[in-house]
N, C-alpha and C positions, 0 to 999 in steps of 0.2 A: 741344695741344703745338703749338708754331711753330719752323718747319725755315729756317734760315739755311745761307749757303754762303760759305765761307774766300776771298780773295782771295789771302790768301799762300801763295807768294812774289810778290813784286810784279816784280821781275826777270825771270817768265814772258812777261810782257806785250809786244811789240813794239814797241806805240803804243799811246796814250791811246783810240781809238778801237778797236783790241783788249777793251783793257780794261771800257771801256765796255758793246762789243757783250754780254759775259759779263754784265755786270750789268743791263743791259737785256733778256735772257735769264732773268735769276733771275724780275725782274717780271713778265714775260709767262707763266711758267711757274708758279708759283704757290709762291715764295719767299718768306718773309716779313720776310730780312734777308738782308746780307750784311755779314761782319765785316770790320775791318779793323785790323791790328795794328799799335804805333806805338812808334818810335824819332827822336830826334832827330840824332845824332851815333854813330858806330861805329869808336869807337879801337880801331885795329889791335893786335891782344893774342890770345892763346888763347882769349878767352871773346866767342864770335860767338854774335847770333841764331839759331834753325834756320831764319828764315824768311831767309838770306842778309842782304846790308845796304843794300839800296835799299828804303825806306821815302818815299813820298812824306807830305807835309804832310796828312794826315787829312784836315782841318776843309778845307782850299782843295779838295782833289780829292772830296771830298761833295758840297762845293757844285756843282760841274760836272756829277756825276752825279745829282745829284737834279733837274739840269736836262732829262733824258734818261730820265727814269723816271717815275710817277705815284704808286706803291707801294709798295713796295719799303722797308724801311727800313735806316738806316746804323747797326751797332753798331759803336764804335770799344771794342778788345778785344786790350790794356787799355791806356788814356791814361796816358800817367805821368805825375801830377800835380807830382811836386815840379822836372818840367822847365819848368814852366810861372809868368806870374807871375799871379793868382787874378782878377783881375778883367780883365785884357784877355782871358782864359779864357772865362769869364763872357760876354763882350759877344759874343764869336768865336761861341761855341754856341749863343747864344740867336738870333743872326743866322741861323746856319743852322738850327735849327730852324724860326724863321720863313719862313726863303723856302723849304724844303723840304715846309712844312705842315705839320710835327709827326712827321719820321720820324728822329729822333734816340733812341739811344741808348747810353748809357755805361758800361763796365764801366772803373773806375778800378783805377791799380796806383801802387805806391810807388815801383817799378824795382828789376830784378836787377841790369842790368849797371852793377857798381861803376865801372868804367873811363866810362862816358856819364857820370853823374851827377858824377862829380871833375872831368871834361871842363870842365863847367859850371858850375861852381865850389859845387856842391851835395855838403855832407857828408854821406855815407853814410850816417854815423850819425843823422840828421836825418831821414831820408825819410819815415820814420811819422809823427811830429809834422809836417812838410811837407803832408802828405798829410790828415792830419785836418785843418789848419785851411784848405788849400785846398777842400775837400768843404763846413765852414761858410761861408766866404765866399758861394762858388758858390748857395748856398741864401739865402741874405741878400741877392745883389745878384738873382738871379732872385723872392724873394718879397714883397720890401719895396719899397715905393712909393721913398721917399727911406733905400737903405740905408745904412749906416755900418758900417765895422767898426775893434777895435784889439785884433790879434795881435802874434803876435812876429814874423812875418815883413810881416805885412801891415794896415797901418792908413789908413784915409782917412775922412771928414768926412762927413756927410749929404749924399747924390751924387746926382743922377740919373746911374741905369745904365740904359741904353735901348737894343734893343728887349728888352723880359720872352720868357719862351715863349711858344710857342704849345699846349703840354702844360700844362697843371694839373694839381699846382701846380708842374710845373717838368719837363724832361727827365729822367728815371729814370737815376739812378745808382746803379749796380751794383757790389758789391764783388770784384774778383780777388784769388785767391790763396788757400791753404790756413795752418791754425794759428789760437793763440788770438787773435790778435790782428784781422786780417782777420776773423773771426765776430766780433769786440767791435763790429766796425766797421759790419760788414753791420746790428747790432739797433739801433747808436746813432746811425749818420748813413746807411744804405743801402736800398735800393729793392730789392737783391736781392745774389745770390750766384753767383760763377764759378769753382767751384776750376780749378785748374790740373792736379792729379794725382785718381789713385784710381779703381777701379772704381767703375758706378753703384750696386752692392751697398753699398760704402765710402761712398759720398758719402751715398747714404740716411740714413746713420745721423744724418752732420753735417745734414744736411738740415730734419731730425725735430729734433735738437738747437735749432737758430737759429730753427725755429718756435714751439717751447718757450717759447725766450727773448724773442721777438718777445713775443709774447704775455704773457709777466711782466712786459713793462716797457712796456705799455698798448698796443702796436701790433699792428695788425691779418693775422698770418701768412699770410692768403690773400692778401692783396693783396702778395707779394714775391717775385718771377720769379727762375729758377734756372736757369743755363744752364751746358750740359753740351754735350760734344764726340763725335763719332763720325766714325772714319778707316772709307770704305768701298771696298774692293780693293786693291789693292796700288799704294804712292805710284809716281808717276815717279819717271824716272830727274834730273830736276832740284833733287827736293824729296829723293833719299836723297843726291844729291850736296854739296847744302846742309849737310843734316843732321851730315854727317863730320866740319865743321867746327865744331859746338854742343857745347856742353857738356853730353856725352848720359851720362850710366854707366848699368851694365847693368838697374838699377831703374830707370830713364827708358824704356829700350827694352822693359823686361818691360812694363811699366805701359799704356804704347803699343800693345804688341800685345794687351792682354786690352781696349785700347778700337776694337778696329779689329771689321769685318762684312766677309763675301766672300761673300754669295751676297743672293737676295730675301726667302728665308724669314729669315734669320739677320739682314738690316738691320728689316725687320718685328720681329721678335721684339726686335731690341737697343731700337729706338725705343719699343716696349711697356714694356721694360724702365726706361729711362728716365723713361718717364712714370710709371712704378708708386714708380721711388724719390724724386719729388713733381719731377722737373725741368721747367718752362713753354717751354722754347727747346732746341734742340737744332739745332748748329751741325755743319756736315757738311764734309768734305775729301774731295774726289772727286781720284783722281789722272788723269791724262791728257798725252799727248805734247805737245799743240795744242790749240791753241780750240774747233778744230771737235769734236773728239773728247770735249773738256770738256764743249762746250753740248750733244753726244748723250749722256753720260751725265746732264747735269743734267735733260734730260728724261727720260732712264732712273727715276732716281730720283724723280721727282714723280710720274712714272705711276706707277711701281709700289710705293713705300712713301708718300708723302707724301699720296697721293690715296687709296690704303688706310688709312691712319692715320685723317685726314679721313671717310673713308665708315663706319668702324669709332666712331665716338661715340657 
């Protein structure tokens, strides 16, 4: 099991040095990755992301953070593919992978915020097809010496698209979301899955189903990665405030509470439950009112849960 730390909401950080200090602490304390959510533009309206409206460009931000760390990975969760031109994205991500020494993973998403897609002239109903095409463009650019592509939205002749990824065959591309289409995308195009809803028990059923489908398609199911999430302790006041503006339903709130841990023993048990369900990665959300408190809680979790999980393997 690999453990990660969620960095959202971004407006909790008073400065880039404060944010970098937390990522440096994650690097030092043995966290395997930090996860960064993605949005480009947040139009005013009733639907707002749970993490507020402050979203730095995750590729540019990770380039800076990679220079201040040595081992922690950067997981974009989820990178909204339809918002981006695929060839440029391929170059940006490969350059980040090269500059960071191969410390990049991407959970891809089609986008849920309709007003964001429409503000950037993306047809909401095309977002799934655009996501599939973008995934194919990324793979072609990263794995072929002189890639070319002819698609509905992207076409280019045989060309040099350099640099290539440090990771072989390329940066891991996991699929975010629940439902038949994301699951189909995992089997056909993805390197793993990051569900957005459900308990570990419920997600275990889907993981088993995806592994069977991957094997039937001639893929090695043991090479797929699965990313889960766990909230530890009560949320901080800022997260509670931001969540009030989010489109949260009663079932959303209940689902979040079912994935919350309140004690060391409970956190250890939930981590073991996630591993038994088939998850390979577990991102934790630690509520804290300031940076010093967050780093203290990070150290506590690393000492009581991460080290315990590693010693029990």
